N, C-alpha and C positions, 0 to 999 in steps of 0.2 A: 520214266519221266513222261508224263502226259500233260497236254495243254488243256485243262478243264475249264469249261464255261461255268460260271457260278449259277446254280439253279435258283429260280425265283421262289419255289416252294420252300417254306420255312423248314419242314421236316427233312427234305432232301439236302438243304443247306447245312442243317445241323449234322446230318450223317457225313457230309463231305468234310466238315470241320473236325469231326471225330477221326475220320480216316486220315486226315492230314496230321493231326496231333499224335496219332498212334504210329505213324510212319507207313501206313498201308499205301498211301498215295503221296507223291511228292508235289508240293505246291509250287507251281511255275506261273509266273505272270505272262499273259499273252503278249506277243510282240505286235504292237499296233502299227508298225511300219514307219513310225516317226523317229527322226533323228533327235536324241535327247538334247544335244547342244542347240539345235535350232529351236526346240521347244523352250529351252531356258532363255534364249535371246528374245523370242517372241513375247514371253511373259514379262521380261524385264522392260521391253518397250511399252507393253500394255500398262504396266504399273506406273510408269512415269508420264505416259502420253497425255492423260487428261489434265494433270497438273501443269504440264508444259504448255498445253494449248490454252488453258485458262490464264496463264501468266502473260501470254502474248496478246490476248484480246483486250481491247479498250473497254472501259466501263459502258460506253454507249452501245458497243456491239454486243456485250453480254446482256444488256437490258433488251436489246432487239431480239436476241435469241430467246430470252425468257418470255417475252411478250408473245412471240410466235408460238412457242410451246404451250403457253396457257390457252391461246386461242384454239389450237388443235385439240387440246384436252376437253374443252368445253363446247366445241361445235357439235351440232346435232348430227346424228348418223342417219 
C-alpha cells in the first residue's frame, strides 16, 4: 500500500490507472492533514454565509457595495 502522487503526464497517468485496475498497485488517497468534520463544518458555513449576509443588508447598503464594486472594476490601472 503506497501513497502515490498522480502524475501529470497523460501516459504515466494511464499506466497508473491500469496498475490500479489490475491490482498491481493499491489506490490510496493521500492524507492532507485536515479533519474531515472540520472541513464539512467550514463548507456548511460557506454555503449559507453569502445568503445570510445578503439577507441582513439593507437595500441602501447593497447599492453602496455594488456602486463601489463597479467603480473599482472600471477605474484605470
